[in-house]
C-alpha positions, -999 to +999 in steps of 0.1 A: +249+408-103+275+409-075+280+377-057+254+376-025+278+369+003+256+366+028+235+342+009+267+323+003+273+324+039+238+313+050+245+280+023+277+271+039+267+276+076+238+248+064+263+227+043+288+224+079+250+213+097+244+188+073+282+177+069+282+174+109+251+154+108+261+131+080+294+124+098+277+111+124+256+092+102+286+075+088+298+068+122+267+050+131+263+033+098+300+017+102+291+005+140+256-007+124+278-026+096+305-042+123+273-054+142+258-067+111+223-048+121+203-047+087+175-028+104+198+000+112+217-002+082+186+004+061+175+033+082+208+048+082+210+047+046+177+064+041+192+091+062+226+094+045+205+095+014+187+126+027+213+143+041+235+140+010+206+151-015+204+184+011+241+193+003+235+184-036+207+207-036+227+236-018+256+230-040+233+236-068+220+269-055+259+280-045+268+273-082+239+293-092+247+322-070+283+325-089+266+322-123+244+352-115+273+370-107+290+361-137+314+335-128+320+303-150+316+268-136+353+255-140+373+235-113+390+259-092+369+289-102+350+289-069+377+287-046+396+317-066+369+340-062+363+332-026+402+339-020+398+372-037+367+381-015+381+400+016+361+383+039+378+363+068+345+345+077+335+336+045+368+320+037+369+302+069+333+287+060+343+276+026+375+260+043+353+243+069+328+230+043+358+218+023+374+198+051+342+184+061+333+169+026+367+152+026+362+142+060+328+124+053+342+112+019+367+092+037+343+081+062+324+067+033+352+050+019+360+031+050+325+020+050+326+010+015+356-010+021+340-028+053+310-038+029+334-050+002+350-071+027+318-086+041+309-094+007+341-107-007+338-132+028+299-141+016+312-148-017+340-174-006+315-191+016+289-194-010+316-211-036+324-238-007+291-244-005+283-245-042+316-268-046+337-245-064+375-251-063+399-232-044+417-219-077+438-187-071+419-154-081+431-135-109+424-098-117+403-097-151+403-065-176+377-047-153+402-050-123+379-074-106+388-108-091+375-139-109+385-177-104+399-195-134+394-230-136+363-257-136+337-262-111+336-293-087+302-305-087+286-324-058+261-343-078+244-341-108+203-340-114 
């Protein structure tokens, strides 16, 4: 069965709409993280999850179109097939989706770093409250920081 180009175009156009929406959500999430607005962060997490699930569902539908047309699911296979189809609008949609995916991934990585830095600040403050010493942090075998040394307790029960 030949590849359904019209159906693929429709799925790609829907991807572009959702990726635009996801980008907006990620921008709002970054603002909410900076403002430490927990209610907004939780609401945006739900919106982000819904949007991502929709994109993932369409990714499966696109893969099924390729499989039904006799192509294998291997890295780079879909790009080769798209490049060989003499349809500029299809190729343009494919490029826009890939650019949008990378852009959203970069935005999400930045938001993750903001969360990570906030968590480190909270952990350092908690260390101070717990009375832990300010020994230097070293990286362990898992790649995470850990403090080497003992604890300074304020009181014993």
